[in-house]
N, CA, C and O atoms as a printed pandas DataFrame, in Angstrom:
     atom_number atom_name residue_name chain_id  residue_number  x_coord  y_coord  z_coord
0              1         N          MET        A               1    0.923   -1.221    0.174
1              2        CA          MET        A               1   -0.033   -0.065    0.012
2              3         C          MET        A               1    0.842    1.313    0.008
3              4         O          MET        A               1    1.956    1.454    0.512
4              5         N          SER        A               2    0.161    2.180   -0.602
5              6        CA          SER        A               2    1.231    3.481   -0.480
6              7         C          SER        A               2    0.359    4.602    0.193
7              8         O          SER        A               2   -0.687    4.296    0.766
8              9         N          GLY        A               3    0.743    5.749    0.128
9             10        CA          GLY        A               3    0.168    6.882    0.924
10            11         C          GLY        A               3   -0.853    7.414   -0.004
11            12         O          GLY        A               3   -1.216    8.556    0.279
12            13         N          ASP        A               4   -1.413    6.873   -1.047
13            14        CA          ASP        A               4   -2.369    7.451   -1.875
14            15         C          ASP        A               4   -3.642    7.805   -0.969
15            16         O          ASP        A               4   -4.088    6.961   -0.191
16            17         N          ASN        A               5   -4.095    8.817   -1.067
17            18        CA          ASN        A               5   -5.193    9.453   -0.282
18            19         C          ASN        A               5   -6.503    8.757   -0.743
19            20         O          ASN        A               5   -7.497    8.668   -0.022
20            21         N          ALA        A               6   -6.420    8.278   -1.987
21            22        CA          ALA        A               6   -7.844    7.796   -2.532
22            23         C          ALA        A               6   -7.946    6.419   -1.548
23            24         O          ALA        A               6   -9.075    6.169   -1.128
24            25         N          GLU        A               7   -6.925    5.574   -1.179
25            26        CA          GLU        A               7   -7.264    4.448   -0.540
26            27         C          GLU        A               7   -7.726    4.673    0.932
27            28         O          GLU        A               7   -8.391    3.844    1.554
28            29         N          HIS        A               8   -7.324    5.841    1.418
29            30        CA          HIS        A               8   -7.753    6.082    2.841
30            31         C          HIS        A               8   -9.223    7.138    3.049
31            32         O          HIS        A               8   -9.540    8.136    2.402
32            33         N          ASP        A               9   -9.819    6.573    4.026
33            34        CA          ASP        A               9  -10.892    7.312    4.268
34            35         C          ASP        A               9  -10.772    8.476    5.371
35            36         O          ASP        A               9  -10.522    8.103    6.517
36            37         N          PRO        A              10  -10.925    9.831    5.133
37            38        CA          PRO        A              10  -10.835   11.004    5.727
38            39         C          PRO        A              10  -11.712   11.091    7.061
39            40         O          PRO        A              10  -12.379   12.082    7.359
40            41         N          GLU        A              11  -11.624    9.913    7.833
41            42        CA          GLU        A              11  -12.626    9.822    9.131
42            43         C          GLU        A              11  -12.132   10.970    9.908
43            44         O          GLU        A              11  -12.996   11.647   10.467
44            45         N          ALA        A              12  -10.840   11.330   10.051
45            46        CA          ALA        A              12  -10.349   12.315   10.927
46            47         C          ALA        A              12  -11.300   13.620   11.187
47            48         O          ALA        A              12  -11.262   14.195   12.275
48            49         N          HIS        A              13  -12.012   13.983   10.307
49            50        CA          HIS        A              13  -12.980   15.193   10.608
50            51         C          HIS        A              13  -14.319   14.471   11.243
51            52         O          HIS        A              13  -15.125   15.275   11.712
52            53         N          GLY        A              14  -14.584   13.446   11.308
53            54        CA          GLY        A              14  -15.665   12.861   11.880
54            55         C          GLY        A              14  -15.377   12.051   13.331
55            56         O          GLY        A              14  -14.356   12.196   14.003
56            57         N          SER        A              15  -16.476   11.192   13.655
57            58        CA          SER        A              15  -16.032   10.672   14.899
58            59         C          SER        A              15  -15.607    9.125   14.579
59            60         O          SER        A              15  -15.173    8.472   15.528
60            61         N          ALA        A              16  -15.711    8.472   13.233
61            62        CA          ALA        A              16  -15.183    7.124   13.188
62            63         C          ALA        A              16  -13.654    7.085   12.806
63            64         O          ALA        A              16  -12.985    7.888   12.155
64            65         N          PRO        A              17  -13.353    6.044   13.341
65            66        CA          PRO        A              17  -11.431    6.027   13.142
66            67         C          PRO        A              17  -11.368    5.696   11.512
67            68         O          PRO        A              17  -12.364    5.355   10.875
68            69         N          ALA        A              18  -10.238    5.828   11.023
69            70        CA          ALA        A              18   -9.959    5.728    9.782
70            71         C          ALA        A              18   -9.925    4.091    9.500
71            72         O          ALA        A              18   -9.428    3.238   10.235
72            73         N          VAL        A              19  -10.540    3.912    8.330
73            74        CA          VAL        A              19  -10.712    2.345    7.786
74            75         C          VAL        A              19  -10.062    2.657    6.433
75            76         O          VAL        A              19  -10.313    3.618    5.706
76            77         N          THR        A              20   -9.211    1.703    6.237
77            78        CA          THR        A              20   -8.614    1.599    4.634
78            79         C          THR        A              20   -9.097    0.518    4.004
79            80         O          THR        A              20   -8.843   -0.625    4.384
80            81         N          PHE        A              21   -9.916    0.825    2.874
81            82        CA          PHE        A              21  -10.584   -0.055    2.055
82            83         C          PHE        A              21   -9.500   -0.762    1.109
83            84         O          PHE        A              21   -9.619   -1.921    0.712
84            85         N          GLY        A              22   -8.530    0.002    0.830
85            86        CA          GLY        A              22   -7.639   -0.293   -0.319
86            87         C          GLY        A              22   -8.356   -0.440   -1.575
87            88         O          GLY        A              22   -9.225    0.353   -1.936
88            89         N          PRO        A              23   -7.925   -1.636   -2.354
89            90        CA          PRO        A              23   -8.259   -1.763   -3.770
90            91         C          PRO        A              23   -9.921   -1.815   -3.718
91            92         O          PRO        A              23  -10.548   -1.368   -4.678
92            93         N          LEU        A              24  -10.549   -2.320   -2.677
93            94        CA          LEU        A              24  -11.844   -2.550   -2.486
94            95         C          LEU        A              24  -12.507   -1.294   -2.781
95            96         O          LEU        A              24  -13.556   -1.383   -3.419
96            97         N          LYS        A              25  -12.071   -0.058   -2.416
97            98        CA          LYS        A              25  -12.735    0.874   -2.585
98            99         C          LYS        A              25  -12.948    1.400   -3.917
99           100         O          LYS        A              25  -14.007    1.929   -4.256
100          101         N          ARG        A              26  -11.915    1.250   -4.694
101          102        CA          ARG        A              26  -12.401    1.409   -6.319
102          103         C          ARG        A              26  -13.350    0.400   -6.833
103          104         O          ARG        A              26  -14.359    0.733   -7.455
104          105         N          ALA        A              27  -13.000   -0.984   -6.550
105          106        CA          ALA        A              27  -13.946   -2.032   -6.986
106          107         C          ALA        A              27  -15.342   -1.756   -6.540
107          108         O          ALA        A              27  -16.242   -2.031   -7.335
108          109         N          LEU        A              28  -15.638   -1.263   -5.405
109          110        CA          LEU        A              28  -16.968   -0.854   -4.988
110          111         C          LEU        A              28  -17.603    0.287   -5.572
111          112         O          LEU        A              28  -18.816    0.338   -5.776
112          113         N          ARG        A              29  -16.821    1.175   -5.835
113          114        CA          ARG        A              29  -17.009    2.387   -6.883
114          115         C          ARG        A              29  -17.503    1.853   -8.382
115          116         O          ARG        A              29  -18.482    2.344   -8.946
116          117         N          GLU        A              30  -16.747    0.850   -8.917
117          118        CA          GLU        A              30  -17.065    0.808  -10.230
118          119         C          GLU        A              30  -18.087   -0.153  -10.255
119          120         O          GLU        A              30  -18.658   -0.205  -11.344
120          121         N          HIS        A              31  -18.562   -1.051   -9.268
121          122        CA          HIS        A              31  -19.662   -2.054   -9.228
122          123         C          HIS        A              31  -20.863   -1.464   -9.517
123          124         O          HIS        A              31  -21.267   -0.407   -9.033
124          125         N          ARG        A              32  -21.557   -2.310  -10.488
125          126        CA          ARG        A              32  -23.005   -1.848  -10.810
126          127         C          ARG        A              32  -24.091   -2.269   -9.907
127          128         O          ARG        A              32  -24.396   -3.424   -9.608
128          129         N          TYR        A              33  -24.727   -0.968   -9.445
129          130        CA          TYR        A              33  -25.811   -0.750   -8.213
130          131         C          TYR        A              33  -27.124   -0.951   -8.863
131          132         O          TYR        A              33  -27.262   -0.630  -10.044
132          133         N          PRO        A              34  -28.081   -1.449   -8.196
133          134        CA          PRO        A              34  -28.113   -1.697   -6.941
134          135         C          PRO        A              34  -27.744   -3.166   -6.952
135          136         O          PRO        A              34  -27.976   -3.915   -7.901
136          137         N          VAL        A              35  -27.084   -3.557   -5.694
137          138        CA          VAL        A              35  -26.445   -4.942   -5.368
138          139         C          VAL        A              35  -26.635   -5.510   -4.031
139          140         O          VAL        A              35  -26.255   -4.903   -3.030
140          141         N          THR        A              36  -27.210   -6.656   -3.978
141          142        CA          THR        A              36  -27.341   -7.071   -2.735
142          143         C          THR        A              36  -25.770   -7.512   -1.855
143          144         O          THR        A              36  -24.703   -7.650   -2.453
144          145         N          ALA        A              37  -25.933   -7.679   -0.376
145          146        CA          ALA        A              37  -24.876   -7.934    0.249
146          147         C          ALA        A              37  -24.362   -9.291   -0.201
147          148         O          ALA        A              37  -23.155   -9.416   -0.410
148          149         N          ALA        A              38  -25.159  -10.277   -0.359
149          150        CA          ALA        A              38  -24.660  -11.432   -0.972
150          151         C          ALA        A              38  -24.027  -11.569   -1.996
151          152         O          ALA        A              38  -23.128  -12.398   -2.136
152          153         N          GLU        A              39  -24.478  -10.633   -3.005
153          154        CA          GLU        A              39  -23.506  -10.435   -4.359
154          155         C          GLU        A              39  -22.207   -9.863   -3.969
155          156         O          GLU        A              39  -21.236  -10.325   -4.568
156          157         N          LEU        A              40  -22.008   -9.024   -3.157
157          158        CA          LEU        A              40  -20.711   -8.433   -2.861
158          159         C          LEU        A              40  -19.818   -9.504   -2.167
159          160         O          LEU        A              40  -18.606   -9.539   -2.377
160          161         N          ILE        A              41  -20.398  -10.305   -1.403
161          162        CA          ILE        A              41  -19.589  -11.232   -0.747
162          163         C          ILE        A              41  -19.265  -12.213   -1.602
163          164         O          ILE        A              41  -18.136  -12.694   -1.498
164          165         N          GLU        A              42  -20.012  -12.629   -2.441
165          166        CA          GLU        A              42  -19.559  -13.541   -3.710
166          167         C          GLU        A              42  -18.235  -13.202   -4.503
167          168         O          GLU        A              42  -17.322  -13.964   -4.821
168          169         N          GLN        A              43  -18.387  -11.810   -4.740
169          170        CA          GLN        A              43  -17.505  -11.301   -5.531
170          171         C          GLN        A              43  -16.030  -10.891   -4.756
171          172         O          GLN        A              43  -14.880  -11.162   -5.104
172          173         N          TYR        A              44  -16.537  -10.114   -3.542
173          174        CA          TYR        A              44  -15.515   -9.302   -2.892
174          175         C          TYR        A              44  -15.022   -9.892   -1.500
175          176         O          TYR        A              44  -14.036   -9.474   -0.892
176          177         N          GLY        A              45  -15.852  -10.923   -1.087
177          178        CA          GLY        A              45  -15.689  -11.321    0.296
178          179         C          GLY        A              45  -14.409  -11.696    0.848
179          180         O          GLY        A              45  -14.323  -11.688    2.076
180          181         N          ALA        A              46  -13.417  -12.016    0.180
181          182        CA          ALA        A              46  -12.171  -12.232    0.721
182          183         C          ALA        A              46  -11.201  -10.934    1.063
183          184         O          ALA        A              46  -10.215  -10.919    1.800
184          185         N          ALA        A              47  -11.792   -9.831    0.289
185          186        CA          ALA        A              47  -10.945   -8.631    0.489
186          187         C          ALA        A              47  -10.871   -8.161    1.870
187          188         O          ALA        A              47  -11.810   -8.302    2.653
188          189         N          THR        A              48   -9.773   -7.609    2.175
189          190        CA          THR        A              48   -9.523   -7.248    3.786
190          191         C          THR        A              48   -9.293   -5.782    3.542
191          192         O          THR        A              48   -8.834   -5.173    2.576
192          193         N          LEU        A              49   -9.818   -5.349    4.877
193          194        CA          LEU        A              49   -9.888   -3.860    5.084
194          195         C          LEU        A              49   -9.143   -3.652    6.407
195          196         O          LEU        A              49   -9.371   -4.401    7.358
196          197         N          GLU        A              50   -8.307   -2.705    6.483
197          198        CA          GLU        A              50   -7.478   -2.315    7.776
198          199         C          GLU        A              50   -8.294   -1.511    8.468
199          200         O          GLU        A              50   -8.994   -0.631    7.969
200          201         N          THR        A              51   -8.220   -1.813    9.711
201          202        CA          THR        A              51   -9.060   -1.147   10.838
202          203         C          THR        A              51   -8.074   -0.646   12.066
203          204         O          THR        A              51   -6.964   -1.157   12.216
204          205         N          PRO        A              52   -8.476    0.193   12.762
205          206        CA          PRO        A              52   -7.468    0.446   13.779
206          207         C          PRO        A              52   -7.098   -0.542   14.628
207          208         O          PRO        A              52   -6.086   -0.474   15.325
208          209         N          THR        A              53   -7.839   -1.443   14.619
209          210        CA          THR        A              53   -7.739   -2.622   15.421
210          211         C          THR        A              53   -7.011   -3.808   14.933
211          212         O          THR        A              53   -6.825   -4.746   15.708
212          213         N          GLY        A              54   -6.549   -3.854   13.627
213          214        CA          GLY        A              54   -6.420   -5.125   12.670
214          215         C          GLY        A              54   -6.973   -4.879   11.366
215          216         O          GLY        A              54   -7.229   -3.832   10.772
216          217         N          THR        A              55   -7.125   -6.381   10.987
217          218        CA          THR        A              55   -7.861   -6.463    9.425
218          219         C          THR        A              55   -8.949   -7.197    9.642
219          220         O          THR        A              55   -9.010   -8.070   10.509
220          221         N          ALA        A              56  -10.029   -6.837    8.737
221          222        CA          ALA        A              56  -11.303   -7.492    8.650
222          223         C          ALA        A              56  -11.716   -7.920    7.469
223          224         O          ALA        A              56  -11.516   -7.067    6.605
224          225         N          ARG        A              57  -12.353   -9.171    6.958
225          226        CA          ARG        A              57  -12.683   -9.497    5.631
226          227         C          ARG        A              57  -13.995   -8.823    5.535
227          228         O          ARG        A              57  -14.725   -8.650    6.511
228          229         N          LEU        A              58  -14.324   -8.379    4.111
229          230        CA          LEU        A              58  -15.873   -8.010    3.812
230          231         C          LEU        A              58  -16.784   -8.914    4.136
231          232         O          LEU        A              58  -17.865   -8.504    4.560
232          233         N          ASP        A              59  -16.551  -10.313    4.008
233          234        CA          ASP        A              59  -17.431  -11.128    3.991
234          235         C          ASP        A              59  -17.992  -11.337    5.586
235          236         O          ASP        A              59  -19.147  -11.648    5.876
236          237         N          GLY        A              60  -17.046  -11.123    6.405
237          238        CA          GLY        A              60  -17.288  -11.291    8.095
238          239         C          GLY        A              60  -17.979  -10.173    8.469
239          240         O          GLY        A              60  -18.765  -10.270    9.411
240          241         N          LEU        A              61  -17.818   -9.023    7.847
241          242        CA          LEU        A              61  -18.336   -7.553    8.003
242          243         C          LEU        A              61  -19.971   -7.668    7.602
243          244         O          LEU        A              61  -20.827   -7.178    8.338
244          245         N          LEU        A              62  -20.296   -8.351    6.387
245          246        CA          LEU        A              62  -21.748   -8.096    5.965
246          247         C          LEU        A              62  -22.405   -9.506    6.331
247          248         O          LEU        A              62  -23.574   -9.724    6.014
248          249         N          GLU        A              63  -21.644  -10.449    6.996
249          250        CA          GLU        A              63  -22.401  -11.499    7.403
250          251         C          GLU        A              63  -23.750  -11.190    8.177
251          252         O          GLU        A              63  -23.970  -10.353    9.052
252          253         N          GLY        A              64  -24.432  -11.952    7.696
253          254        CA          GLY        A              64  -26.141  -11.892    8.290
254          255         C          GLY        A              64  -26.865  -10.779    7.821
255          256         O          GLY        A              64  -27.916  -10.370    8.315
256          257         N          SER        A              65  -26.144  -10.195    6.641
257          258        CA          SER        A              65  -27.253   -9.213    6.179
258          259         C          SER        A              65  -27.157   -9.386    4.467
259          260         O          SER        A              65  -27.050   -8.395    3.745
260          261         N          GLU        A              66  -27.205  -10.599    3.995
261          262        CA          GLU        A              66  -26.979  -11.062    2.777
262          263         C          GLU        A              66  -28.292  -10.666    1.886
263          264         O          GLU        A              66  -28.235  -10.626    0.657
264          265         N          GLU        A              67  -29.459  -10.383    2.612
265          266        CA          GLU        A              67  -30.707   -9.792    1.799
266          267         C          GLU        A              67  -30.742   -8.499    1.572
267          268         O          GLU        A              67  -31.467   -8.021    0.699
268          269         N          ARG        A              68  -29.783   -7.622    2.506
269          270        CA          ARG        A              68  -29.706   -6.245    2.159
270          271         C          ARG        A              68  -29.347   -5.909    0.682
271          272         O          ARG        A              68  -28.630   -6.654    0.015
272          273         N          GLN        A              69  -29.880   -4.748    0.200
273          274        CA          GLN        A              69  -29.445   -4.346   -1.193
274          275         C          GLN        A              69  -29.144   -2.833   -0.696
275          276         O          GLN        A              69  -29.653   -2.176    0.213
276          277         N          PHE        A              70  -28.082   -2.513   -1.673
277          278        CA          PHE        A              70  -27.166   -1.187   -1.467
278          279         C          PHE        A              70  -27.491   -0.371   -2.899
279          280         O          PHE        A              70  -27.296   -0.890   -3.998
280          281         N          ARG        A              71  -27.894    0.672   -2.758
281          282        CA          ARG        A              71  -28.157    1.535   -3.944
282          283         C          ARG        A              71  -26.764    2.439   -4.502
283          284         O          ARG        A              71  -26.781    3.006   -5.595
284          285         N          ASP        A              72  -25.726    2.471   -3.697
285          286        CA          ASP        A              72  -24.361    2.920   -4.088
286          287         C          ASP        A              72  -23.432    2.600   -3.101
287          288         O          ASP        A              72  -23.757    2.083   -2.032
288          289         N          PRO        A              73  -22.182    2.910   -3.439
289          290        CA          PRO        A              73  -21.139    2.452   -2.517
290          291         C          PRO        A              73  -21.139    2.968   -1.158
291          292         O          PRO        A              73  -20.904    2.307   -0.147
292          293         N          SER        A              74  -21.472    4.424   -1.231
293          294        CA          SER        A              74  -21.415    4.976    0.213
294          295         C          SER        A              74  -22.318    4.193    1.059
295          296         O          SER        A              74  -22.022    4.218    2.254
296          297         N          GLU        A              75  -23.459    3.430    0.698
297          298        CA          GLU        A              75  -24.149    2.506    1.484
298          299         C          GLU        A              75  -23.230    1.348    2.010
299          300         O          GLU        A              75  -23.312    0.962    3.176
300          301         N          VAL        A              76  -22.480    0.886    1.239
301          302        CA          VAL        A              76  -21.816   -0.328    1.708
302          303         C          VAL        A              76  -20.751    0.219    2.637
303          304         O          VAL        A              76  -20.472   -0.416    3.654
304          305         N          ARG        A              77  -20.116    1.404    2.338
305          306        CA          ARG        A              77  -19.328    2.023    3.396
306          307         C          ARG        A              77  -19.997    2.171    4.739
307          308         O          ARG        A              77  -19.428    1.790    5.763
308          309         N          GLU        A              78  -21.291    2.760    4.754
309          310        CA          GLU        A              78  -21.618    2.684    5.916
310          311         C          GLU        A              78  -22.163    1.440    6.793
311          312         O          GLU        A              78  -22.335    1.465    8.011
312          313         N          ALA        A              79  -22.377    0.453    6.013
313          314        CA          ALA        A              79  -22.831   -0.936    6.490
314          315         C          ALA        A              79  -21.417   -1.493    7.085
315          316         O          ALA        A              79  -21.273   -2.015    8.190
316          317         N          VAL        A              80  -20.510   -1.288    6.205
317          318        CA          VAL        A              80  -19.032   -1.680    6.920
318          319         C          VAL        A              80  -18.698   -1.061    8.437
319          320         O          VAL        A              80  -18.423   -1.759    9.413
320          321         N          LEU        A              81  -18.781    0.409    8.423
321          322        CA          LEU        A              81  -18.429    1.191    9.478
322          323         C          LEU        A              81  -19.378    0.624   10.578
323          324         O          LEU        A              81  -18.930    0.524   11.720
324          325         N          ASP        A              82  -20.655    0.247   10.309
325          326        CA          ASP        A              82  -21.797   -0.084   11.305
326          327         C          ASP        A              82  -21.345   -1.450   11.944
327          328         O          ASP        A              82  -21.569   -1.812   13.099
328          329         N          ALA        A              83  -20.606   -2.198   10.879
329          330        CA          ALA        A              83  -20.343   -3.732   11.358
330          331         C          ALA        A              83  -19.041   -3.632   12.478
331          332         O          ALA        A              83  -18.790   -4.465   13.348
332          333         N          LEU        A              84  -18.407   -2.558   12.239
333          334        CA          LEU        A              84  -17.244   -2.438   13.075
334          335         C          LEU        A              84  -17.520   -1.559   14.408
335          336         O          LEU        A              84  -16.681   -1.402   15.294
336          337         N          GLY        A              85  -18.705   -1.062   14.411
337          338        CA          GLY        A              85  -19.191   -0.595   15.584
338          339         C          GLY        A              85  -19.053    1.017   15.509
339          340         O          GLY        A              85  -19.373    1.552   16.571
340          341         N          HIS        A              86  -18.734    1.717   14.706
341          342        CA          HIS        A              86  -18.456    2.816   14.318
342          343         C          HIS        A              86  -19.442    3.729   13.489
343          344         O          HIS        A              86  -19.260    3.852   12.278
344          345         N          ALA        A              87  -20.514    4.388   14.147
345          346        CA          ALA        A              87  -21.276    5.273   13.423
346          347         C          ALA        A              87  -20.682    6.478   12.591
347          348         O          ALA        A              87  -19.850    7.201   13.140
348          349         N          ASP        A              88  -21.070    6.724   11.298
349          350        CA          ASP        A              88  -20.370    7.617   10.345
350          351         C          ASP        A              88  -20.920    9.059   10.704
351          352         O          ASP        A              88  -22.043    9.376   10.314
352          353         N          ALA        A              89  -20.291    9.769   11.303
353          354        CA          ALA        A              89  -20.785   11.362   11.675
354          355         C          ALA        A              89  -20.754   12.099   10.612
355          356         O          ALA        A              89  -21.244   13.212   10.807
356          357         N          SER        A              90  -20.283   11.875    9.334
357          358        CA          SER        A              90  -20.267   12.708    8.295
358          359         C          SER        A              90  -20.397   12.090    7.041
359          360         O          SER        A              90  -19.513   12.120    6.186
360          361         N          PRO        A              91  -21.777   11.379    6.880
361          362        CA          PRO        A              91  -21.984   10.653    5.598
362          363         C          PRO        A              91  -22.238   11.467    4.218
363          364         O          PRO        A              91  -22.098   10.979    3.097
364          365         N          GLU        A              92  -22.604   12.688    4.482
365          366        CA          GLU        A              92  -22.864   13.545    3.445
366          367         C          GLU        A              92  -21.306   13.969    2.805
367          368         O          GLU        A              92  -20.976   13.896    1.622
368          369         N          ALA        A              93  -20.626   14.343    3.740
369          370        CA          ALA        A              93  -19.260   14.976    3.247
370          371         C          ALA        A              93  -18.600   13.666    2.446
371          372         O          ALA        A              93  -17.961   13.944    1.431
372          373         N          SER        A              94  -18.682   12.580    2.739
373          374        CA          SER        A              94  -17.728   11.491    1.736
374          375         C          SER        A              94  -18.938   10.826    1.058
375          376         O          SER        A              94  -18.808    9.614    0.888
376          377         N          ALA        A              95  -20.061   11.365    0.648
377          378        CA          ALA        A              95  -20.750   10.695   -0.358
378          379         C          ALA        A              95  -20.159   10.703   -1.663
379          380         O          ALA        A              95  -19.911    9.703   -2.336
380          381         N          ASP        A              96  -19.917   12.090   -2.026
381          382        CA          ASP        A              96  -19.299   12.057   -3.415
382          383         C          ASP        A              96  -18.056   11.317   -3.524
383          384         O          ASP        A              96  -17.956   10.720   -4.595
384          385         N          GLU        A              97  -17.023   11.176   -2.680
385          386        CA          GLU        A              97  -15.935   10.692   -2.758
386          387         C          GLU        A              97  -16.077    9.169   -2.914
387          388         O          GLU        A              97  -15.209    8.485   -3.456
388          389         N          TRP        A              98  -17.260    8.660   -2.390
389          390        CA          TRP        A              98  -17.645    7.210   -2.520
390          391         C          TRP        A              98  -18.437    6.972   -4.029
391          392         O          TRP        A              98  -18.408    5.835   -4.502
392          393         N          THR        A              99  -18.941    7.755   -4.559
393          394        CA          THR        A              99  -19.808    7.410   -5.655
394          395         C          THR        A              99  -19.430    7.907   -7.032
395          396         O          THR        A              99  -20.002    7.616   -8.083
396          397         N          GLU        A             100  -18.213    8.831   -6.849
397          398        CA          GLU        A             100  -17.949    9.190   -7.964
398          399         C          GLU        A             100  -16.179    9.089   -8.143
399          400         O          GLU        A             100  -15.402    9.682   -7.394
400          401         N          LEU        A             101  -15.762    8.211   -9.293
401          402        CA          LEU        A             101  -14.534    7.971   -9.690
402          403         C          LEU        A             101  -13.891    8.973  -10.055
403          404         O          LEU        A             101  -14.445    9.822  -10.754
404          405         N          PRO        A             102  -12.398    9.120   -9.611
405          406        CA          PRO        A             102  -11.596   10.403   -9.937
406          407         C          PRO        A             102  -11.330   10.316  -11.378
407          408         O          PRO        A             102  -11.147    9.261  -11.985
408          409         N          ARG        A             103  -11.317   11.814  -12.021
409          410        CA          ARG        A             103  -11.220   11.937  -13.373
410          411         C          ARG        A             103   -9.601   11.576  -13.670
411          412         O          ARG        A             103   -9.166   11.596  -14.822
């Protein structure tokens, strides 16, 4: 991993700690929506995220919510933060970052 800010979430301005999605972030932004959690688990379940306390796999974080449907990548991000026990204090501030690919 590099110091590329595109792979780090700027949670410092909110109450949630930094979670690094790495290559999964871009994959989620490029994925076709709507999508169910089960479909994301099937395709990206083995992907790991770096959290302040270690690493976590996407399949473990979305486990038990396979029926849930996401309309955009920011909803997936919110579900991951919820699963980690962190409420996103600034969902609107980061929505564009999660739904628009860099030009």
